[in-house]
N, CA, C, O and CB atoms as a CASP TS submission, in Angstrom:
PFRMAT TS
TARGET T0000
AUTHOR 0000-0000-0000
METHOD Language model
MODEL 1
PARENT N/A
ATOM      1  N   UNK     1    -175.759 143.068  75.671  1.00  0.00           N
ATOM      2  CA  UNK     1    -175.686 141.809  76.426  1.00  0.00           C
ATOM      3  C   UNK     1    -175.150 142.138  77.818  1.00  0.00           C
ATOM      4  O   UNK     1    -175.819 141.807  78.797  1.00  0.00           O
ATOM      5  CB  UNK     1    -174.768 140.739  75.694  1.00  0.00           C
ATOM      6  N   UNK     2    -173.999 142.761  77.964  1.00  0.00           N
ATOM      7  CA  UNK     2    -173.501 143.150  79.281  1.00  0.00           C
ATOM      8  C   UNK     2    -172.400 142.199  79.745  1.00  0.00           C
ATOM      9  O   UNK     2    -171.970 141.269  79.063  1.00  0.00           O
ATOM     10  CB  UNK     2    -174.648 143.174  80.304  1.00  0.00           C
ATOM     11  N   UNK     3    -171.986 142.525  80.976  1.00  0.00           N
ATOM     12  CA  UNK     3    -170.881 141.806  81.628  1.00  0.00           C
ATOM     13  C   UNK     3    -171.514 140.744  82.569  1.00  0.00           C
ATOM     14  O   UNK     3    -172.545 140.980  83.199  1.00  0.00           O
ATOM     15  CB  UNK     3    -169.920 142.818  82.439  1.00  0.00           C
ATOM     16  N   UNK     4    -170.890 139.641  82.629  1.00  0.00           N
ATOM     17  CA  UNK     4    -171.344 138.548  83.510  1.00  0.00           C
ATOM     18  C   UNK     4    -171.076 138.996  84.955  1.00  0.00           C
ATOM     19  O   UNK     4    -170.062 139.642  85.218  1.00  0.00           O
ATOM     20  CB  UNK     4    -170.597 137.166  83.178  1.00  0.00           C
ATOM     21  N   UNK     5    -171.938 138.672  85.858  1.00  0.00           N
ATOM     22  CA  UNK     5    -171.896 139.128  87.228  1.00  0.00           C
ATOM     23  C   UNK     5    -170.638 138.622  87.965  1.00  0.00           C
ATOM     24  O   UNK     5    -170.104 139.300  88.843  1.00  0.00           O
ATOM     25  CB  UNK     5    -173.152 138.674  87.955  1.00  0.00           C
ATOM     26  N   UNK     6    -170.180 137.414  87.584  1.00  0.00           N
ATOM     27  CA  UNK     6    -168.988 136.820  88.222  1.00  0.00           C
ATOM     28  C   UNK     6    -167.721 137.631  87.969  1.00  0.00           C
ATOM     29  O   UNK     6    -166.809 137.617  88.796  1.00  0.00           O
ATOM     30  CB  UNK     6    -168.782 135.399  87.719  1.00  0.00           C
ATOM     31  N   UNK     7    -167.648 138.336  86.845  1.00  0.00           N
ATOM     32  CA  UNK     7    -166.441 139.092  86.483  1.00  0.00           C
ATOM     33  C   UNK     7    -166.348 140.405  87.324  1.00  0.00           C
ATOM     34  O   UNK     7    -165.336 141.101  87.245  1.00  0.00           O
ATOM     35  CB  UNK     7    -166.454 139.423  84.942  1.00  0.00           C
ATOM     36  N   UNK     8    -167.363 140.736  88.102  1.00  0.00           N
ATOM     37  CA  UNK     8    -167.375 141.925  88.925  1.00  0.00           C
ATOM     38  C   UNK     8    -166.690 141.694  90.287  1.00  0.00           C
ATOM     39  O   UNK     8    -166.578 142.632  91.076  1.00  0.00           O
ATOM     40  CB  UNK     8    -168.806 142.388  89.130  1.00  0.00           C
ATOM     41  N   UNK     9    -166.244 140.499  90.565  1.00  0.00           N
ATOM     42  CA  UNK     9    -165.673 140.153  91.853  1.00  0.00           C
ATOM     43  C   UNK     9    -164.219 139.693  91.669  1.00  0.00           C
ATOM     44  O   UNK     9    -163.856 139.186  90.608  1.00  0.00           O
ATOM     45  CB  UNK     9    -166.517 139.054  92.544  1.00  0.00           C
ATOM     46  N   UNK    10    -163.388 139.873  92.711  1.00  0.00           N
ATOM     47  CA  UNK    10    -162.092 139.285  92.779  1.00  0.00           C
ATOM     48  C   UNK    10    -162.031 138.425  94.075  1.00  0.00           C
ATOM     49  O   UNK    10    -162.824 138.636  94.992  1.00  0.00           O
ATOM     50  CB  UNK    10    -160.979 140.392  92.745  1.00  0.00           C
ATOM     51  N   UNK    11    -161.136 137.511  94.137  1.00  0.00           N
ATOM     52  CA  UNK    11    -160.948 136.682  95.315  1.00  0.00           C
ATOM     53  C   UNK    11    -159.670 137.022  96.018  1.00  0.00           C
ATOM     54  O   UNK    11    -158.595 136.966  95.420  1.00  0.00           O
ATOM     55  CB  UNK    11    -160.959 135.227  94.951  1.00  0.00           C
ATOM     56  N   UNK    12    -159.768 137.379  97.300  1.00  0.00           N
ATOM     57  CA  UNK    12    -158.590 137.676  98.119  1.00  0.00           C
ATOM     58  C   UNK    12    -158.764 136.949  99.452  1.00  0.00           C
ATOM     59  O   UNK    12    -159.774 137.116 100.135  1.00  0.00           O
ATOM     60  CB  UNK    12    -158.405 139.236  98.332  1.00  0.00           C
ATOM     61  N   UNK    13    -157.794 136.162  99.802  1.00  0.00           N
ATOM     62  CA  UNK    13    -157.796 135.418 101.073  1.00  0.00           C
ATOM     63  C   UNK    13    -159.049 134.530 101.215  1.00  0.00           C
ATOM     64  O   UNK    13    -159.581 134.362 102.312  1.00  0.00           O
ATOM     65  CB  UNK    13    -157.714 136.403 102.261  1.00  0.00           C
ATOM     66  N   UNK    14    -159.491 133.989 100.125  1.00  0.00           N
ATOM     67  CA  UNK    14    -160.681 133.133 100.193  1.00  0.00           C
ATOM     68  C   UNK    14    -161.995 133.845 100.247  1.00  0.00           C
ATOM     69  O   UNK    14    -163.032 133.192 100.365  1.00  0.00           O
ATOM     70  CB  UNK    14    -160.591 132.277 101.352  1.00  0.00           C
ATOM     71  N   UNK    15    -162.008 135.116 100.170  1.00  0.00           N
ATOM     72  CA  UNK    15    -163.285 135.919 100.189  1.00  0.00           C
ATOM     73  C   UNK    15    -163.499 136.598  98.857  1.00  0.00           C
ATOM     74  O   UNK    15    -162.549 137.019  98.197  1.00  0.00           O
ATOM     75  CB  UNK    15    -163.264 137.003 101.325  1.00  0.00           C
ATOM     76  N   UNK    16    -164.727 136.698  98.478  1.00  0.00           N
ATOM     77  CA  UNK    16    -165.102 137.440  97.243  1.00  0.00           C
ATOM     78  C   UNK    16    -165.247 138.960  97.547  1.00  0.00           C
ATOM     79  O   UNK    16    -165.988 139.358  98.446  1.00  0.00           O
ATOM     80  CB  UNK    16    -166.462 136.870  96.648  1.00  0.00           C
ATOM     81  N   UNK    17    -164.538 139.765  96.791  1.00  0.00           N
ATOM     82  CA  UNK    17    -164.522 141.232  96.982  1.00  0.00           C
ATOM     83  C   UNK    17    -165.160 141.845  95.747  1.00  0.00           C
ATOM     84  O   UNK    17    -164.726 141.588  94.624  1.00  0.00           O
ATOM     85  CB  UNK    17    -163.044 141.793  97.208  1.00  0.00           C
ATOM     86  N   UNK    18    -166.192 142.659  95.954  1.00  0.00           N
ATOM     87  CA  UNK    18    -166.885 143.322  94.866  1.00  0.00           C
ATOM     88  C   UNK    18    -165.984 144.443  94.312  1.00  0.00           C
ATOM     89  O   UNK    18    -165.498 145.266  95.087  1.00  0.00           O
ATOM     90  CB  UNK    18    -168.261 143.886  95.348  1.00  0.00           C
ATOM     91  N   UNK    19    -165.756 144.490  93.005  1.00  0.00           N
ATOM     92  CA  UNK    19    -164.912 145.519  92.399  1.00  0.00           C
ATOM     93  C   UNK    19    -165.715 146.724  91.969  1.00  0.00           C
ATOM     94  O   UNK    19    -165.166 147.825  91.920  1.00  0.00           O
ATOM     95  CB  UNK    19    -164.167 144.956  91.214  1.00  0.00           C
ATOM     96  N   UNK    20    -167.009 146.569  91.650  1.00  0.00           N
ATOM     97  CA  UNK    20    -167.821 147.676  91.264  1.00  0.00           C
ATOM     98  C   UNK    20    -168.688 148.112  92.446  1.00  0.00           C
ATOM     99  O   UNK    20    -168.771 147.413  93.456  1.00  0.00           O
ATOM    100  CB  UNK    20    -168.673 147.315  90.053  1.00  0.00           C
ATOM    101  N   UNK    21    -169.331 149.272  92.310  1.00  0.00           N
ATOM    102  CA  UNK    21    -170.154 149.772  93.396  1.00  0.00           C
ATOM    103  C   UNK    21    -171.641 149.683  93.040  1.00  0.00           C
ATOM    104  O   UNK    21    -172.029 149.614  91.874  1.00  0.00           O
ATOM    105  CB  UNK    21    -169.770 151.216  93.730  1.00  0.00           C
ATOM    106  N   UNK    22    -172.444 149.688  94.090  1.00  0.00           N
ATOM    107  CA  UNK    22    -173.889 149.649  93.875  1.00  0.00           C
ATOM    108  C   UNK    22    -174.398 151.058  93.603  1.00  0.00           C
ATOM    109  O   UNK    22    -173.780 152.038  94.021  1.00  0.00           O
ATOM    110  CB  UNK    22    -174.617 149.031  95.098  1.00  0.00           C
ATOM    111  N   UNK    23    -175.493 151.158  92.921  1.00  0.00           N
ATOM    112  CA  UNK    23    -176.134 152.442  92.620  1.00  0.00           C
ATOM    113  C   UNK    23    -176.732 152.976  93.907  1.00  0.00           C
ATOM    114  O   UNK    23    -177.434 152.240  94.600  1.00  0.00           O
ATOM    115  CB  UNK    23    -177.231 152.299  91.506  1.00  0.00           C
ATOM    116  N   UNK    24    -176.467 154.291  94.266  1.00  0.00           N
ATOM    117  CA  UNK    24    -177.016 154.835  95.485  1.00  0.00           C
ATOM    118  C   UNK    24    -178.541 155.030  95.410  1.00  0.00           C
ATOM    119  O   UNK    24    -179.217 155.047  96.439  1.00  0.00           O
ATOM    120  CB  UNK    24    -176.341 156.146  95.796  1.00  0.00           C
ATOM    121  N   UNK    25    -179.071 155.175  94.196  1.00  0.00           N
ATOM    122  CA  UNK    25    -180.576 155.320  94.055  1.00  0.00           C
ATOM    123  C   UNK    25    -181.233 154.017  94.071  1.00  0.00           C
ATOM    124  O   UNK    25    -182.213 153.862  94.800  1.00  0.00           O
ATOM    125  CB  UNK    25    -180.971 156.040  92.769  1.00  0.00           C
ATOM    126  N   UNK    26    -180.777 153.024  93.311  1.00  0.00           N
ATOM    127  CA  UNK    26    -181.447 151.718  93.143  1.00  0.00           C
ATOM    128  C   UNK    26    -181.167 150.801  94.328  1.00  0.00           C
ATOM    129  O   UNK    26    -182.001 149.952  94.643  1.00  0.00           O
ATOM    130  CB  UNK    26    -180.987 151.036  91.837  1.00  0.00           C
ATOM    131  N   UNK    27    -180.018 150.944  94.998  1.00  0.00           N
ATOM    132  CA  UNK    27    -179.708 150.170  96.143  1.00  0.00           C
ATOM    133  C   UNK    27    -178.918 148.894  95.802  1.00  0.00           C
ATOM    134  O   UNK    27    -178.449 148.727  94.677  1.00  0.00           O
ATOM    135  CB  UNK    27    -180.964 149.832  96.851  1.00  0.00           C
ATOM    136  N   UNK    28    -178.780 148.006  96.786  1.00  0.00           N
ATOM    137  CA  UNK    28    -178.016 146.755  96.545  1.00  0.00           C
ATOM    138  C   UNK    28    -178.628 145.905  95.478  1.00  0.00           C
ATOM    139  O   UNK    28    -179.850 145.784  95.388  1.00  0.00           O
ATOM    140  CB  UNK    28    -177.911 145.944  97.810  1.00  0.00           C
ATOM    141  N   UNK    29    -177.786 145.313  94.665  1.00  0.00           N
ATOM    142  CA  UNK    29    -178.207 144.429  93.603  1.00  0.00           C
ATOM    143  C   UNK    29    -178.071 145.054  92.230  1.00  0.00           C
ATOM    144  O   UNK    29    -178.089 144.337  91.229  1.00  0.00           O
ATOM    145  CB  UNK    29    -179.613 144.009  93.825  1.00  0.00           C
ATOM    146  N   UNK    30    -177.934 146.395  92.150  1.00  0.00           N
ATOM    147  CA  UNK    30    -177.777 147.078  90.888  1.00  0.00           C
ATOM    148  C   UNK    30    -176.411 147.703  90.878  1.00  0.00           C
ATOM    149  O   UNK    30    -176.143 148.639  91.632  1.00  0.00           O
ATOM    150  CB  UNK    30    -178.882 148.130  90.662  1.00  0.00           C
ATOM    151  N   UNK    31    -175.532 147.187  90.018  1.00  0.00           N
ATOM    152  CA  UNK    31    -174.154 147.694  89.934  1.00  0.00           C
ATOM    153  C   UNK    31    -174.006 148.761  88.876  1.00  0.00           C
ATOM    154  O   UNK    31    -174.688 148.750  87.852  1.00  0.00           O
ATOM    155  CB  UNK    31    -173.192 146.561  89.645  1.00  0.00           C
ATOM    156  N   UNK    32    -173.114 149.671  89.139  1.00  0.00           N
ATOM    157  CA  UNK    32    -172.850 150.809  88.208  1.00  0.00           C
ATOM    158  C   UNK    32    -171.746 150.419  87.222  1.00  0.00           C
ATOM    159  O   UNK    32    -170.771 149.757  87.576  1.00  0.00           O
ATOM    160  CB  UNK    32    -172.432 152.113  89.005  1.00  0.00           C
ATOM    161  N   UNK    33    -171.936 150.851  85.982  1.00  0.00           N
ATOM    162  CA  UNK    33    -170.964 150.615  84.921  1.00  0.00           C
ATOM    163  C   UNK    33    -169.800 151.602  85.086  1.00  0.00           C
ATOM    164  O   UNK    33    -170.007 152.783  85.369  1.00  0.00           O
ATOM    165  CB  UNK    33    -171.630 150.759  83.509  1.00  0.00           C
ATOM    166  N   UNK    34    -168.593 151.101  84.907  1.00  0.00           N
ATOM    167  CA  UNK    34    -167.373 151.955  84.990  1.00  0.00           C
ATOM    168  C   UNK    34    -166.931 152.336  83.593  1.00  0.00           C
ATOM    169  O   UNK    34    -166.504 151.471  82.829  1.00  0.00           O
ATOM    170  CB  UNK    34    -166.205 151.219  85.741  1.00  0.00           C
ATOM    171  N   UNK    35    -167.025 153.652  83.227  1.00  0.00           N
ATOM    172  CA  UNK    35    -166.547 154.168  82.057  1.00  0.00           C
ATOM    173  C   UNK    35    -165.233 154.952  82.320  1.00  0.00           C
ATOM    174  O   UNK    35    -164.835 155.140  83.470  1.00  0.00           O
ATOM    175  CB  UNK    35    -167.600 155.006  81.426  1.00  0.00           C
ATOM    176  N   UNK    36    -164.609 155.379  81.292  1.00  0.00           N
ATOM    177  CA  UNK    36    -163.346 156.127  81.423  1.00  0.00           C
ATOM    178  C   UNK    36    -163.503 157.399  82.230  1.00  0.00           C
ATOM    179  O   UNK    36    -162.654 157.693  83.072  1.00  0.00           O
ATOM    180  CB  UNK    36    -162.798 156.470  80.056  1.00  0.00           C
ATOM    181  N   UNK    37    -164.583 158.182  81.998  1.00  0.00           N
ATOM    182  CA  UNK    37    -164.780 159.451  82.676  1.00  0.00           C
ATOM    183  C   UNK    37    -165.955 159.539  83.627  1.00  0.00           C
ATOM    184  O   UNK    37    -166.258 160.605  84.163  1.00  0.00           O
ATOM    185  CB  UNK    37    -164.924 160.479  81.687  1.00  0.00           C
ATOM    186  N   UNK    38    -166.625 158.395  83.834  1.00  0.00           N
ATOM    187  CA  UNK    38    -167.838 158.406  84.681  1.00  0.00           C
ATOM    188  C   UNK    38    -168.255 156.997  85.144  1.00  0.00           C
ATOM    189  O   UNK    38    -167.804 155.987  84.604  1.00  0.00           O
ATOM    190  CB  UNK    38    -168.999 159.052  83.913  1.00  0.00           C
ATOM    191  N   UNK    39    -169.091 156.970  86.116  1.00  0.00           N
ATOM    192  CA  UNK    39    -169.746 155.751  86.598  1.00  0.00           C
ATOM    193  C   UNK    39    -171.233 155.940  86.373  1.00  0.00           C
ATOM    194  O   UNK    39    -171.774 156.969  86.777  1.00  0.00           O
ATOM    195  CB  UNK    39    -169.422 155.459  88.120  1.00  0.00           C
ATOM    196  N   UNK    40    -171.925 154.987  85.741  1.00  0.00           N
ATOM    197  CA  UNK    40    -173.318 155.173  85.426  1.00  0.00           C
ATOM    198  C   UNK    40    -174.156 153.975  85.755  1.00  0.00           C
ATOM    199  O   UNK    40    -173.690 152.839  85.663  1.00  0.00           O
ATOM    200  CB  UNK    40    -173.471 155.504  84.006  1.00  0.00           C
ATOM    201  N   UNK    41    -175.401 154.214  86.143  1.00  0.00           N
ATOM    202  CA  UNK    41    -176.325 153.108  86.427  1.00  0.00           C
ATOM    203  C   UNK    41    -177.177 152.948  85.132  1.00  0.00           C
ATOM    204  O   UNK    41    -177.704 153.923  84.597  1.00  0.00           O
ATOM    205  CB  UNK    41    -177.250 153.405  87.751  1.00  0.00           C
ATOM    206  N   UNK    42    -177.290 151.696  84.656  1.00  0.00           N
ATOM    207  CA  UNK    42    -178.042 151.452  83.452  1.00  0.00           C
ATOM    208  C   UNK    42    -179.517 151.323  83.734  1.00  0.00           C
ATOM    209  O   UNK    42    -180.319 151.322  82.800  1.00  0.00           O
ATOM    210  CB  UNK    42    -177.542 150.225  82.767  1.00  0.00           C
ATOM    211  N   UNK    43    -179.897 151.214  84.975  1.00  0.00           N
ATOM    212  CA  UNK    43    -181.331 151.086  85.310  1.00  0.00           C
ATOM    213  C   UNK    43    -182.008 152.436  85.448  1.00  0.00           C
ATOM    214  O   UNK    43    -183.053 152.666  84.839  1.00  0.00           O
ATOM    215  CB  UNK    43    -181.505 150.300  86.605  1.00  0.00           C
ATOM    216  N   UNK    44    -181.426 153.343  86.246  1.00  0.00           N
ATOM    217  CA  UNK    44    -182.121 154.626  86.526  1.00  0.00           C
ATOM    218  C   UNK    44    -181.438 155.830  85.864  1.00  0.00           C
ATOM    219  O   UNK    44    -181.981 156.935  85.827  1.00  0.00           O
ATOM    220  CB  UNK    44    -182.193 154.859  88.042  1.00  0.00           C
ATOM    221  N   UNK    45    -180.172 155.567  85.317  1.00  0.00           N
ATOM    222  CA  UNK    45    -179.482 156.688  84.672  1.00  0.00           C
ATOM    223  C   UNK    45    -178.645 157.563  85.582  1.00  0.00           C
ATOM    224  O   UNK    45    -178.104 158.567  85.119  1.00  0.00           O
ATOM    225  CB  UNK    45    -180.466 157.532  84.007  1.00  0.00           C
ATOM    226  N   UNK    46    -178.518 157.237  86.828  1.00  0.00           N
ATOM    227  CA  UNK    46    -177.677 158.026  87.774  1.00  0.00           C
ATOM    228  C   UNK    46    -176.251 157.988  87.288  1.00  0.00           C
ATOM    229  O   UNK    46    -175.765 156.922  86.909  1.00  0.00           O
ATOM    230  CB  UNK    46    -177.767 157.470  89.249  1.00  0.00           C
ATOM    231  N   UNK    47    -175.558 159.119  87.284  1.00  0.00           N
ATOM    232  CA  UNK    47    -174.208 159.233  86.736  1.00  0.00           C
ATOM    233  C   UNK    47    -173.359 160.038  87.701  1.00  0.00           C
ATOM    234  O   UNK    47    -173.799 161.071  88.206  1.00  0.00           O
ATOM    235  CB  UNK    47    -174.221 159.894  85.326  1.00  0.00           C
ATOM    236  N   UNK    48    -172.140 159.572  87.964  1.00  0.00           N
ATOM    237  CA  UNK    48    -171.153 160.318  88.734  1.00  0.00           C
ATOM    238  C   UNK    48    -169.944 160.491  87.808  1.00  0.00           C
ATOM    239  O   UNK    48    -169.423 159.508  87.281  1.00  0.00           O
ATOM    240  CB  UNK    48    -170.767 159.574  90.098  1.00  0.00           C
ATOM    241  N   UNK    49    -169.495 161.740  87.606  1.00  0.00           N
ATOM    242  CA  UNK    49    -168.373 162.027  86.750  1.00  0.00           C
ATOM    243  C   UNK    49    -167.095 161.984  87.557  1.00  0.00           C
ATOM    244  O   UNK    49    -167.054 162.466  88.688  1.00  0.00           O
ATOM    245  CB  UNK    49    -168.540 163.377  86.069  1.00  0.00           C
ATOM    246  N   UNK    50    -166.032 161.398  86.973  1.00  0.00           N
ATOM    247  CA  UNK    50    -164.724 161.359  87.650  1.00  0.00           C
ATOM    248  C   UNK    50    -163.968 162.643  87.425  1.00  0.00           C
ATOM    249  O   UNK    50    -164.154 163.293  86.396  1.00  0.00           O
ATOM    250  CB  UNK    50    -163.887 160.174  87.161  1.00  0.00           C
ATOM    251  N   UNK    51    -163.144 163.015  88.335  1.00  0.00           N
ATOM    252  CA  UNK    51    -162.381 164.224  88.255  1.00  0.00           C
ATOM    253  C   UNK    51    -161.152 164.057  87.362  1.00  0.00           C
ATOM    254  O   UNK    51    -160.385 165.003  87.185  1.00  0.00           O
ATOM    255  CB  UNK    51    -161.976 164.661  89.631  1.00  0.00           C
TER
END
């Protein structure tokens, strides 16, 4: 099912701040999932491993 889009934002000083990042391959509109050891795109499979 996934995470609701609204939970990916925080509000600071009356502005919405995106907590997750967009996929560099798919572009704006596709957010990457944050795992313990990596960030991954569910659409294209792009993965960045954390150090």
